N, CA, C, O and the ligand as a Tripos MOL2 file, in Angstrom:
@<TRIPOS>MOLECULE
protein
  273   271    69     0     0
PROTEIN
NO_CHARGES

@<TRIPOS>ATOM
      1 N        -170.3410   23.0120  125.2190 N.3       1 MET1
      2 CA       -170.9910   22.2870  124.1350 C.3       1 MET1
      3 C        -170.4360   20.8700  124.0860 C.2       1 MET1
      4 O        -169.2260   20.6550  124.1660 O.2       1 MET1
      5 N        -171.3460   19.9090  123.9520 N.am      2 ASN2
      6 CA       -170.9360   18.5130  123.8410 C.3       2 ASN2
      7 C        -171.3500   17.9570  122.4820 C.2       2 ASN2
      8 O        -172.2760   18.4580  121.8430 O.2       2 ASN2
      9 N        -170.6550   16.9300  122.0620 N.am      3 CYS3
     10 CA       -170.9610   16.2850  120.7910 C.3       3 CYS3
     11 C        -172.3500   15.6320  120.8530 C.2       3 CYS3
     12 O        -172.6560   14.9170  121.8070 O.2       3 CYS3
     13 N        -173.1820   15.8770  119.8460 N.am      4 PRO4
     14 CA       -174.5110   15.2630  119.8540 C.3       4 PRO4
     15 C        -174.4800   13.7550  119.6170 C.2       4 PRO4
     16 O        -175.4690   13.0670  119.8750 O.2       4 PRO4
     17 N        -173.3460   13.2320  119.1240 N.am      5 ARG5
     18 CA       -173.2900   11.7960  118.8400 C.3       5 ARG5
     19 C        -172.6200   10.9930  119.9620 C.2       5 ARG5
     20 O        -173.0780    9.9010  120.2990 O.2       5 ARG5
     21 N        -171.5280   11.5350  120.5470 N.am      6 CYS6
     22 CA       -170.8140   10.7490  121.5590 C.3       6 CYS6
     23 C        -170.7160   11.4560  122.9090 C.2       6 CYS6
     24 O        -170.1910   10.8830  123.8630 O.2       6 CYS6
     25 N        -171.2030   12.6690  123.0040 N.am      7 ASP7
     26 CA       -171.2390   13.4420  124.2440 C.3       7 ASP7
     27 C        -169.8570   13.8940  124.7160 C.2       7 ASP7
     28 O        -169.7150   14.3310  125.8570 O.2       7 ASP7
     29 N        -168.8440   13.7980  123.8660 N.am      8 HIS8
     30 CA       -167.5040   14.2910  124.2150 C.3       8 HIS8
     31 C        -167.5530   15.8150  124.3020 C.2       8 HIS8
     32 O        -168.3350   16.4630  123.6060 O.2       8 HIS8
     33 N        -166.7090   16.3760  125.1660 N.am      9 ASP9
     34 CA       -166.7960   17.8240  125.3900 C.3       9 ASP9
     35 C        -165.6780   18.6350  124.7400 C.2       9 ASP9
     36 O        -165.5650   19.8330  124.9960 O.2       9 ASP9
     37 N        -164.8520   18.0080  123.9070 N.am     10 VAL10
     38 CA       -163.8220   18.7650  123.1910 C.3      10 VAL10
     39 C        -164.2890   18.9500  121.7520 C.2      10 VAL10
     40 O        -164.1940   18.0450  120.9240 O.2      10 VAL10
     41 N        -164.7970   20.1480  121.4810 N.am     11 ILE11
     42 CA       -165.3680   20.4630  120.1820 C.3      11 ILE11
     43 C        -164.5540   21.5970  119.5700 C.2      11 ILE11
     44 O        -164.3080   22.6130  120.2200 O.2      11 ILE11
     45 N        -164.1430   21.4200  118.3320 N.am     12 LYS12
     46 CA       -163.3350   22.4290  117.6510 C.3      12 LYS12
     47 C        -164.1830   23.1200  116.5780 C.2      12 LYS12
     48 O        -164.9440   22.4720  115.8600 O.2      12 LYS12
     49 N        -164.0410   24.4270  116.4820 N.am     13 THR13
     50 CA       -164.6820   25.1680  115.3990 C.3      13 THR13
     51 C        -163.7790   25.0540  114.1770 C.2      13 THR13
     52 O        -162.6350   25.5070  114.2020 O.2      13 THR13
     53 N        -164.2990   24.4400  113.0910 N.am     14 ILE14
     54 CA       -163.4460   24.1890  111.9330 C.3      14 ILE14
     55 C        -163.7240   25.1320  110.7720 C.2      14 ILE14
     56 O        -162.9420   25.1820  109.8230 O.2      14 ILE14
     57 N        -164.8130   25.8750  110.8260 N.am     15 ALA15
     58 CA       -165.0990   26.8350  109.7530 C.3      15 ALA15
     59 C        -166.0790   27.8740  110.2650 C.2      15 ALA15
     60 O        -166.8980   27.6130  111.1470 O.2      15 ALA15
     61 N        -165.9710   29.0570  109.6860 N.am     16 LYS16
     62 CA       -166.9110   30.1330  110.0050 C.3      16 LYS16
     63 C        -167.3880   30.7400  108.6960 C.2      16 LYS16
     64 O        -166.6630   30.7300  107.7010 O.2      16 LYS16
     65 N        -168.6100   31.2690  108.6950 N.am     17 SER17
     66 CA       -169.1240   31.8750  107.4770 C.3      17 SER17
     67 C        -168.2090   33.0280  107.0750 C.2      17 SER17
     68 O        -167.7920   33.8190  107.9210 O.2      17 SER17
     69 N        -167.9020   33.1190  105.8030 N.am     18 PRO18
     70 CA       -166.9470   34.1330  105.3520 C.3      18 PRO18
     71 C        -167.4790   35.5530  105.4950 C.2      18 PRO18
     72 O        -166.6970   36.5030  105.5470 O.2      18 PRO18
     73 N        -168.7850   35.7090  105.5570 N.am     19 VAL19
     74 CA       -169.3730   37.0400  105.6720 C.3      19 VAL19
     75 C        -170.4020   37.0340  106.7930 C.2      19 VAL19
     76 O        -171.2640   36.1550  106.8330 O.2      19 VAL19
     77 N        -170.3290   37.9740  107.6800 N.am     20 GLY20
     78 CA       -171.4160   38.2280  108.6110 C.3      20 GLY20
     79 C        -171.4940   37.3640  109.8600 C.2      20 GLY20
     80 O        -172.4420   37.4980  110.6340 O.2      20 GLY20
     81 N        -170.5260   36.4830  110.0780 N.am     21 GLU21
     82 CA       -170.5830   35.6100  111.2600 C.3      21 GLU21
     83 C        -171.9590   34.9740  111.4070 C.2      21 GLU21
     84 O        -172.5650   35.0250  112.4770 O.2      21 GLU21
     85 N        -172.4490   34.3730  110.3190 N.am     22 VAL22
     86 CA       -173.7910   33.7980  110.2760 C.3      22 VAL22
     87 C        -173.8140   32.3660  110.8130 C.2      22 VAL22
     88 O        -174.7700   31.9580  111.4720 O.2      22 VAL22
     89 N        -172.7590   31.6140  110.5260 N.am     23 TRP23
     90 CA       -172.7230   30.2180  110.9850 C.3      23 TRP23
     91 C        -171.2900   29.8020  111.2740 C.2      23 TRP23
     92 O        -170.3350   30.4420  110.8350 O.2      23 TRP23
     93 N        -171.1660   28.7210  112.0180 N.am     24 GLU24
     94 CA       -169.8800   28.0770  112.2730 C.3      24 GLU24
     95 C        -170.0870   26.5830  112.0830 C.2      24 GLU24
     96 O        -171.2020   26.0790  112.2150 O.2      24 GLU24
     97 N        -169.0140   25.8860  111.7760 N.am     25 VAL25
     98 CA       -169.0730   24.4260  111.6950 C.3      25 VAL25
     99 C        -168.1970   23.8780  112.8070 C.2      25 VAL25
    100 O        -167.0420   24.2760  112.9610 O.2      25 VAL25
    101 N        -168.7620   22.9580  113.5820 N.am     26 TYR26
    102 CA       -168.0610   22.3660  114.7090 C.3      26 TYR26
    103 C        -167.6920   20.9170  114.3840 C.2      26 TYR26
    104 O        -168.3500   20.2530  113.5840 O.2      26 TYR26
    105 N        -166.6280   20.4520  115.0240 N.am     27 CYS27
    106 CA       -166.2130   19.0590  114.8220 C.3      27 CYS27
    107 C        -165.8090   18.4530  116.1640 C.2      27 CYS27
    108 O        -164.9870   19.0110  116.8910 O.2      27 CYS27
    109 N        -166.3900   17.3270  116.4690 N.am     28 CYS28
    110 CA       -166.0320   16.5930  117.6850 C.3      28 CYS28
    111 C        -164.6280   16.0100  117.5110 C.2      28 CYS28
    112 O        -164.3190   15.4240  116.4740 O.2      28 CYS28
    113 N        -163.7890   16.1720  118.5170 N.am     29 GLN29
    114 CA       -162.4160   15.7020  118.4180 C.3      29 GLN29
    115 C        -162.2650   14.2380  118.8400 C.2      29 GLN29
    116 O        -161.1530   13.7130  118.8980 O.2      29 GLN29
    117 N        -163.3740   13.5970  119.1290 N.am     30 LYS30
    118 CA       -163.3140   12.1780  119.4870 C.3      30 LYS30
    119 C        -163.8840   11.2920  118.3790 C.2      30 LYS30
    120 O        -163.2510   10.3180  117.9710 O.2      30 LYS30
    121 N        -165.0830   11.6320  117.8940 N.am     31 CYS31
    122 CA       -165.7230   10.7630  116.8940 C.3      31 CYS31
    123 C        -165.7830   11.4250  115.5140 C.2      31 CYS31
    124 O        -166.2450   10.8130  114.5510 O.2      31 CYS31
    125 N        -165.3170   12.6710  115.4180 N.am     32 TRP32
    126 CA       -165.2160   13.4210  114.1640 C.3      32 TRP32
    127 C        -166.5740   13.7680  113.5470 C.2      32 TRP32
    128 O        -166.6480   14.1100  112.3660 O.2      32 TRP32
    129 N        -167.6290   13.6840  114.3260 N.am     33 TYR33
    130 CA       -168.9230   14.1690  113.8430 C.3      33 TYR33
    131 C        -168.8280   15.6820  113.6930 C.2      33 TYR33
    132 O        -168.2260   16.3490  114.5350 O.2      33 TYR33
    133 N        -169.4060   16.2230  112.6470 N.am     34 SER34
    134 CA       -169.3940   17.6700  112.4710 C.3      34 SER34
    135 C        -170.8050   18.1630  112.1710 C.2      34 SER34
    136 O        -171.6250   17.4490  111.5930 O.2      34 SER34
    137 N        -171.0590   19.3820  112.5720 N.am     35 TRP35
    138 CA       -172.3810   19.9580  112.3530 C.3      35 TRP35
    139 C        -172.2580   21.4790  112.3390 C.2      35 TRP35
    140 O        -171.2940   22.0550  112.8420 O.2      35 TRP35
    141 N        -173.2700   22.1020  111.7440 N.am     36 ARG36
    142 CA       -173.2840   23.5430  111.5890 C.3      36 ARG36
    143 C        -174.0980   24.1700  112.7360 C.2      36 ARG36
    144 O        -175.0600   23.5840  113.2320 O.2      36 ARG36
    145 N        -173.6880   25.3530  113.1310 N.am     37 SER37
    146 CA       -174.3530   26.0140  114.2550 C.3      37 SER37
    147 C        -175.8150   26.3150  113.9780 C.2      37 SER37
    148 O        -176.5920   26.5070  114.9130 O.2      37 SER37
    149 N        -176.2030   26.3590  112.7140 N.am     38 THR38
    150 CA       -177.5800   26.7020  112.3690 C.3      38 THR38
    151 C        -178.5040   25.4870  112.3440 C.2      38 THR38
    152 O        -179.6950   25.6320  112.0700 O.2      38 THR38
    153 N        -177.9870   24.3050  112.6200 N.am     39 GLU39
    154 CA       -178.8310   23.1180  112.6460 C.3      39 GLU39
    155 C        -178.8810   22.5570  114.0660 C.2      39 GLU39
    156 O        -178.0000   22.8110  114.8860 O.2      39 GLU39
    157 N        -179.9240   21.7980  114.3280 N.am     40 THR40
    158 CA       -180.0490   21.1120  115.6070 C.3      40 THR40
    159 C        -179.9060   19.6250  115.3410 C.2      40 THR40
    160 O        -180.8770   18.9680  114.9640 O.2      40 THR40
    161 N        -178.6910   19.0780  115.5340 N.am     41 PRO41
    162 CA       -178.4920   17.6670  115.2070 C.3      41 PRO41
    163 C        -179.3540   16.7640  116.0850 C.2      41 PRO41
    164 O        -179.4060   16.9100  117.3060 O.2      41 PRO41
    165 N        -180.0180   15.8410  115.4280 N.am     42 ARG42
    166 CA       -180.7660   14.8200  116.1550 C.3      42 ARG42
    167 C        -180.2690   13.4720  115.6640 C.2      42 ARG42
    168 O        -180.5260   13.0780  114.5260 O.2      42 ARG42
    169 N        -179.5660   12.7810  116.5180 N.am     43 ILE43
    170 CA       -178.9550   11.5140  116.1530 C.3      43 ILE43
    171 C        -179.8820   10.3870  116.5840 C.2      43 ILE43
    172 O        -180.2890   10.3130  117.7430 O.2      43 ILE43
    173 N        -180.2100    9.5130  115.6430 N.am     44 LEU44
    174 CA       -181.0180    8.3450  115.9980 C.3      44 LEU44
    175 C        -180.2590    7.5220  117.0400 C.2      44 LEU44
    176 O        -179.0340    7.4090  116.9880 O.2      44 LEU44
    177 N        -180.9940    6.9600  117.9680 N.am     45 ALA45
    178 CA       -180.3860    6.2380  119.0900 C.3      45 ALA45
    179 C        -179.3970    5.1740  118.6210 C.2      45 ALA45
    180 O        -178.3630    4.9680  119.2560 O.2      45 ALA45
    181 N        -179.7070    4.4950  117.5110 N.am     46 LYS46
    182 CA       -178.8090    3.4270  117.0760 C.3      46 LYS46
    183 C        -177.4880    3.9620  116.5260 C.2      46 LYS46
    184 O        -176.5440    3.1960  116.3340 O.2      46 LYS46
    185 N        -177.4130    5.2640  116.2720 N.am     47 PHE47
    186 CA       -176.1640    5.8430  115.7740 C.3      47 PHE47
    187 C        -175.3780    6.5900  116.8490 C.2      47 PHE47
    188 O        -174.3030    7.1190  116.5670 O.2      47 PHE47
    189 N        -175.8930    6.6400  118.0640 N.am     48 LEU48
    190 CA       -175.1360    7.2650  119.1500 C.3      48 LEU48
    191 C        -173.9110    6.4080  119.4550 C.2      48 LEU48
    192 O        -173.9500    5.1840  119.3340 O.2      48 LEU48
    193 N        -172.8230    7.0670  119.8520 N.am     49 LEU49
    194 CA       -171.5800    6.3540  120.1210 C.3      49 LEU49
    195 C        -171.1780    6.4970  121.5760 C.2      49 LEU49
    196 O        -171.4590    7.5090  122.2190 O.2      49 LEU49
    197 N        -170.5130    5.4620  122.0860 N.am     50 ASP50
    198 CA       -169.8590    5.5440  123.3870 C.3      50 ASP50
    199 C        -168.4930    4.8700  123.2350 C.2      50 ASP50
    200 O        -168.1560    4.3730  122.1610 O.2      50 ASP50
    201 N        -167.7190    4.8570  124.3060 N.am     51 ASP51
    202 CA       -166.3600    4.3140  124.2030 C.3      51 ASP51
    203 C        -166.3510    2.8670  123.7110 C.2      51 ASP51
    204 O        -165.4880    2.4890  122.9180 O.2      51 ASP51
    205 N        -167.2970    2.0620  124.1710 N.am     52 ALA52
    206 CA       -167.3290    0.6520  123.7730 C.3      52 ALA52
    207 C        -167.6080    0.5130  122.2790 C.2      52 ALA52
    208 O        -166.9730   -0.2940  121.5990 O.2      52 ALA52
    209 N        -168.5500    1.2920  121.7710 N.am     53 LYS53
    210 CA       -168.8670    1.2140  120.3390 C.3      53 LYS53
    211 C        -167.6960    1.7050  119.4920 C.2      53 LYS53
    212 O        -167.4000    1.1260  118.4470 O.2      53 LYS53
    213 N        -167.0230    2.7820  119.9420 N.am     54 ILE54
    214 CA       -165.8860    3.3060  119.1820 C.3      54 ILE54
    215 C        -164.7450    2.2880  119.1670 C.2      54 ILE54
    216 O        -164.1030    2.0850  118.1370 O.2      54 ILE54
    217 N        -164.4970    1.6490  120.3100 N.am     55 ALA55
    218 CA       -163.4130    0.6570  120.3890 C.3      55 ALA55
    219 C        -163.6860   -0.5500  119.4990 C.2      55 ALA55
    220 O        -162.7540   -1.1930  119.0170 O.2      55 ALA55
    221 N        -164.9710   -0.8600  119.2800 N.am     56 ALA56
    222 CA       -165.3290   -2.0380  118.4980 C.3      56 ALA56
    223 C        -165.4930   -1.7410  117.0090 C.2      56 ALA56
    224 O        -165.8300   -2.6320  116.2300 O.2      56 ALA56
    225 N        -165.2560   -0.5000  116.6160 N.am     57 MET57
    226 CA       -165.4310   -0.1550  115.2050 C.3      57 MET57
    227 C        -164.3930   -0.8590  114.3400 C.2      57 MET57
    228 O        -163.2550   -1.0910  114.7480 O.2      57 MET57
    229 N        -164.8270   -1.1840  113.1490 N.am     58 GLN58
    230 CA       -163.9020   -1.7750  112.2040 C.3      58 GLN58
    231 C        -163.0860   -0.6670  111.5610 C.2      58 GLN58
    232 O        -163.5410    0.4710  111.4480 O.2      58 GLN58
    233 N        -161.8950   -1.0090  111.1490 N.am     59 THR59
    234 CA       -161.0820   -0.0160  110.4650 C.3      59 THR59
    235 C        -161.4910    0.0300  108.9930 C.2      59 THR59
    236 O        -161.9910   -0.9520  108.4440 O.2      59 THR59
    237 N        -161.2780    1.1510  108.3830 N.am     60 ILE60
    238 CA       -161.5540    1.3010  106.9600 C.3      60 ILE60
    239 C        -160.4740    0.5260  106.2010 C.2      60 ILE60
    240 O        -159.2890    0.6870  106.4960 O.2      60 ILE60
    241 N        -160.8550   -0.3080  105.2350 N.am     61 PRO61
    242 CA       -159.8390   -1.0610  104.4980 C.3      61 PRO61
    243 C        -158.8520   -0.1080  103.8350 C.2      61 PRO61
    244 O        -159.2580    0.8890  103.2390 O.2      61 PRO61
    245 N        -157.5440   -0.4090  103.9360 N.am     62 PRO62
    246 CA       -156.5530    0.4790  103.3280 C.3      62 PRO62
    247 C        -156.6370    0.4450  101.7990 C.2      62 PRO62
    248 O        -157.0330   -0.5590  101.2060 O.2      62 PRO62
    249 N        -156.2690    1.5280  101.1960 N.am     63 VAL63
    250 CA       -156.2260    1.6060   99.7280 C.3      63 VAL63
    251 C        -154.9110    0.9500   99.2850 C.2      63 VAL63
    252 O        -153.8380    1.3380   99.7480 O.2      63 VAL63
    253 N        -154.9920   -0.0360   98.3950 N.am     64 PRO64
    254 CA       -153.7520   -0.6930   97.9640 C.3      64 PRO64
    255 C        -152.8920    0.2840   97.1560 C.2      64 PRO64
    256 O        -153.4000    1.2490   96.5850 O.2      64 PRO64
    257 N        -151.5780    0.0160   97.1170 N.am     65 PRO65
    258 CA       -150.7020    0.9180   96.3490 C.3      65 PRO65
    259 C        -151.0490    0.8840   94.8550 C.2      65 PRO65
    260 O        -151.5030   -0.1380   94.3420 O.2      65 PRO65
    261 N        -150.8360    1.9820   94.1800 N.am     66 LEU66
    262 CA       -151.1210    2.0500   92.7530 C.3      66 LEU66
    263 C        -150.1880    1.1380   91.9830 C.2      66 LEU66
    264 O        -149.0240    0.9650   92.3440 O.2      66 LEU66
    265 N        -150.7240    0.5490   90.9020 N.am     67 LYS67
    266 CA       -149.8870   -0.2950   90.0460 C.3      67 LYS67
    267 C        -149.0200    0.6150   89.1830 C.2      67 LYS67
    268 O        -149.4340    1.7020   88.7810 O.2      67 LYS67
    269 N        -147.8240    0.1470   88.9150 N.am     68 LYS68
    270 CA       -146.9160    0.9570   88.0880 C.3      68 LYS68
    271 C        -147.0950    0.6200   86.6260 C.2      68 LYS68
    272 O        -146.4200    1.1960   85.7720 O.2      68 LYS68
    273 ZN       -168.3740   12.9530  119.0650 Zn       69 ZN69
@<TRIPOS>BOND
     1     1     2 1
     2     2     3 1
     3     3     4 2
     4     3     5 am
     5     5     6 1
     6     6     7 1
     7     7     8 2
     8     7     9 am
     9     9    10 1
    10    10    11 1
    11    11    12 2
    12    11    13 am
    13    13    14 1
    14    14    15 1
    15    15    16 2
    16    15    17 am
    17    17    18 1
    18    18    19 1
    19    19    20 2
    20    19    21 am
    21    21    22 1
    22    22    23 1
    23    23    24 2
    24    23    25 am
    25    25    26 1
    26    26    27 1
    27    27    28 2
    28    27    29 am
    29    29    30 1
    30    30    31 1
    31    31    32 2
    32    31    33 am
    33    33    34 1
    34    34    35 1
    35    35    36 2
    36    35    37 am
    37    37    38 1
    38    38    39 1
    39    39    40 2
    40    39    41 am
    41    41    42 1
    42    42    43 1
    43    43    44 2
    44    43    45 am
    45    45    46 1
    46    46    47 1
    47    47    48 2
    48    47    49 am
    49    49    50 1
    50    50    51 1
    51    51    52 2
    52    51    53 am
    53    53    54 1
    54    54    55 1
    55    55    56 2
    56    55    57 am
    57    57    58 1
    58    58    59 1
    59    59    60 2
    60    59    61 am
    61    61    62 1
    62    62    63 1
    63    63    64 2
    64    63    65 am
    65    65    66 1
    66    66    67 1
    67    67    68 2
    68    67    69 am
    69    69    70 1
    70    70    71 1
    71    71    72 2
    72    71    73 am
    73    73    74 1
    74    74    75 1
    75    75    76 2
    76    75    77 am
    77    77    78 1
    78    78    79 1
    79    79    80 2
    80    79    81 am
    81    81    82 1
    82    82    83 1
    83    83    84 2
    84    83    85 am
    85    85    86 1
    86    86    87 1
    87    87    88 2
    88    87    89 am
    89    89    90 1
    90    90    91 1
    91    91    92 2
    92    91    93 am
    93    93    94 1
    94    94    95 1
    95    95    96 2
    96    95    97 am
    97    97    98 1
    98    98    99 1
    99    99   100 2
   100    99   101 am
   101   101   102 1
   102   102   103 1
   103   103   104 2
   104   103   105 am
   105   105   106 1
   106   106   107 1
   107   107   108 2
   108   107   109 am
   109   109   110 1
   110   110   111 1
   111   111   112 2
   112   111   113 am
   113   113   114 1
   114   114   115 1
   115   115   116 2
   116   115   117 am
   117   117   118 1
   118   118   119 1
   119   119   120 2
   120   119   121 am
   121   121   122 1
   122   122   123 1
   123   123   124 2
   124   123   125 am
   125   125   126 1
   126   126   127 1
   127   127   128 2
   128   127   129 am
   129   129   130 1
   130   130   131 1
   131   131   132 2
   132   131   133 am
   133   133   134 1
   134   134   135 1
   135   135   136 2
   136   135   137 am
   137   137   138 1
   138   138   139 1
   139   139   140 2
   140   139   141 am
   141   141   142 1
   142   142   143 1
   143   143   144 2
   144   143   145 am
   145   145   146 1
   146   146   147 1
   147   147   148 2
   148   147   149 am
   149   149   150 1
   150   150   151 1
   151   151   152 2
   152   151   153 am
   153   153   154 1
   154   154   155 1
   155   155   156 2
   156   155   157 am
   157   157   158 1
   158   158   159 1
   159   159   160 2
   160   159   161 am
   161   161   162 1
   162   162   163 1
   163   163   164 2
   164   163   165 am
   165   165   166 1
   166   166   167 1
   167   167   168 2
   168   167   169 am
   169   169   170 1
   170   170   171 1
   171   171   172 2
   172   171   173 am
   173   173   174 1
   174   174   175 1
   175   175   176 2
   176   175   177 am
   177   177   178 1
   178   178   179 1
   179   179   180 2
   180   179   181 am
   181   181   182 1
   182   182   183 1
   183   183   184 2
   184   183   185 am
   185   185   186 1
   186   186   187 1
   187   187   188 2
   188   187   189 am
   189   189   190 1
   190   190   191 1
   191   191   192 2
   192   191   193 am
   193   193   194 1
   194   194   195 1
   195   195   196 2
   196   195   197 am
   197   197   198 1
   198   198   199 1
   199   199   200 2
   200   199   201 am
   201   201   202 1
   202   202   203 1
   203   203   204 2
   204   203   205 am
   205   205   206 1
   206   206   207 1
   207   207   208 2
   208   207   209 am
   209   209   210 1
   210   210   211 1
   211   211   212 2
   212   211   213 am
   213   213   214 1
   214   214   215 1
   215   215   216 2
   216   215   217 am
   217   217   218 1
   218   218   219 1
   219   219   220 2
   220   219   221 am
   221   221   222 1
   222   222   223 1
   223   223   224 2
   224   223   225 am
   225   225   226 1
   226   226   227 1
   227   227   228 2
   228   227   229 am
   229   229   230 1
   230   230   231 1
   231   231   232 2
   232   231   233 am
   233   233   234 1
   234   234   235 1
   235   235   236 2
   236   235   237 am
   237   237   238 1
   238   238   239 1
   239   239   240 2
   240   239   241 am
   241   241   242 1
   242   242   243 1
   243   243   244 2
   244   243   245 am
   245   245   246 1
   246   246   247 1
   247   247   248 2
   248   247   249 am
   249   249   250 1
   250   250   251 1
   251   251   252 2
   252   251   253 am
   253   253   254 1
   254   254   255 1
   255   255   256 2
   256   255   257 am
   257   257   258 1
   258   258   259 1
   259   259   260 2
   260   259   261 am
   261   261   262 1
   262   262   263 1
   263   263   264 2
   264   263   265 am
   265   265   266 1
   266   266   267 1
   267   267   268 2
   268   267   269 am
   269   269   270 1
   270   270   271 1
   271   271   272 2
@<TRIPOS>SUBSTRUCTURE
     1 MET1         2 RESIDUE 1 A MET
     2 ASN2         6 RESIDUE 1 A ASN
     3 CYS3        10 RESIDUE 1 A CYS
     4 PRO4        14 RESIDUE 1 A PRO
     5 ARG5        18 RESIDUE 1 A ARG
     6 CYS6        22 RESIDUE 1 A CYS
     7 ASP7        26 RESIDUE 1 A ASP
     8 HIS8        30 RESIDUE 1 A HIS
     9 ASP9        34 RESIDUE 1 A ASP
    10 VAL10       38 RESIDUE 1 A VAL
    11 ILE11       42 RESIDUE 1 A ILE
    12 LYS12       46 RESIDUE 1 A LYS
    13 THR13       50 RESIDUE 1 A THR
    14 ILE14       54 RESIDUE 1 A ILE
    15 ALA15       58 RESIDUE 1 A ALA
    16 LYS16       62 RESIDUE 1 A LYS
    17 SER17       66 RESIDUE 1 A SER
    18 PRO18       70 RESIDUE 1 A PRO
    19 VAL19       74 RESIDUE 1 A VAL
    20 GLY20       78 RESIDUE 1 A GLY
    21 GLU21       82 RESIDUE 1 A GLU
    22 VAL22       86 RESIDUE 1 A VAL
    23 TRP23       90 RESIDUE 1 A TRP
    24 GLU24       94 RESIDUE 1 A GLU
    25 VAL25       98 RESIDUE 1 A VAL
    26 TYR26      102 RESIDUE 1 A TYR
    27 CYS27      106 RESIDUE 1 A CYS
    28 CYS28      110 RESIDUE 1 A CYS
    29 GLN29      114 RESIDUE 1 A GLN
    30 LYS30      118 RESIDUE 1 A LYS
    31 CYS31      122 RESIDUE 1 A CYS
    32 TRP32      126 RESIDUE 1 A TRP
    33 TYR33      130 RESIDUE 1 A TYR
    34 SER34      134 RESIDUE 1 A SER
    35 TRP35      138 RESIDUE 1 A TRP
    36 ARG36      142 RESIDUE 1 A ARG
    37 SER37      146 RESIDUE 1 A SER
    38 THR38      150 RESIDUE 1 A THR
    39 GLU39      154 RESIDUE 1 A GLU
    40 THR40      158 RESIDUE 1 A THR
    41 PRO41      162 RESIDUE 1 A PRO
    42 ARG42      166 RESIDUE 1 A ARG
    43 ILE43      170 RESIDUE 1 A ILE
    44 LEU44      174 RESIDUE 1 A LEU
    45 ALA45      178 RESIDUE 1 A ALA
    46 LYS46      182 RESIDUE 1 A LYS
    47 PHE47      186 RESIDUE 1 A PHE
    48 LEU48      190 RESIDUE 1 A LEU
    49 LEU49      194 RESIDUE 1 A LEU
    50 ASP50      198 RESIDUE 1 A ASP
    51 ASP51      202 RESIDUE 1 A ASP
    52 ALA52      206 RESIDUE 1 A ALA
    53 LYS53      210 RESIDUE 1 A LYS
    54 ILE54      214 RESIDUE 1 A ILE
    55 ALA55      218 RESIDUE 1 A ALA
    56 ALA56      222 RESIDUE 1 A ALA
    57 MET57      226 RESIDUE 1 A MET
    58 GLN58      230 RESIDUE 1 A GLN
    59 THR59      234 RESIDUE 1 A THR
    60 ILE60      238 RESIDUE 1 A ILE
    61 PRO61      242 RESIDUE 1 A PRO
    62 PRO62      246 RESIDUE 1 A PRO
    63 VAL63      250 RESIDUE 1 A VAL
    64 PRO64      254 RESIDUE 1 A PRO
    65 PRO65      258 RESIDUE 1 A PRO
    66 LEU66      262 RESIDUE 1 A LEU
    67 LYS67      266 RESIDUE 1 A LYS
    68 LYS68      270 RESIDUE 1 A LYS
    69 ZN69       273 GROUP 0 **** ****
């Protein structure tokens, strides 16, 4: 199984249905996209990722420390 967003092949199962083995949730270990086994992810072309796009991503602004 490959990631539907970045095509990476290291996918981790992060959750399973508590009853009946009905679904699982997978998470890509490269871009952190996650999806459920019962859905067919369709990623719009402009949201597909590759190494160049990931390297050029901006970082999330850090949360400043709380005021005392
Ligand atoms: Zn991915």
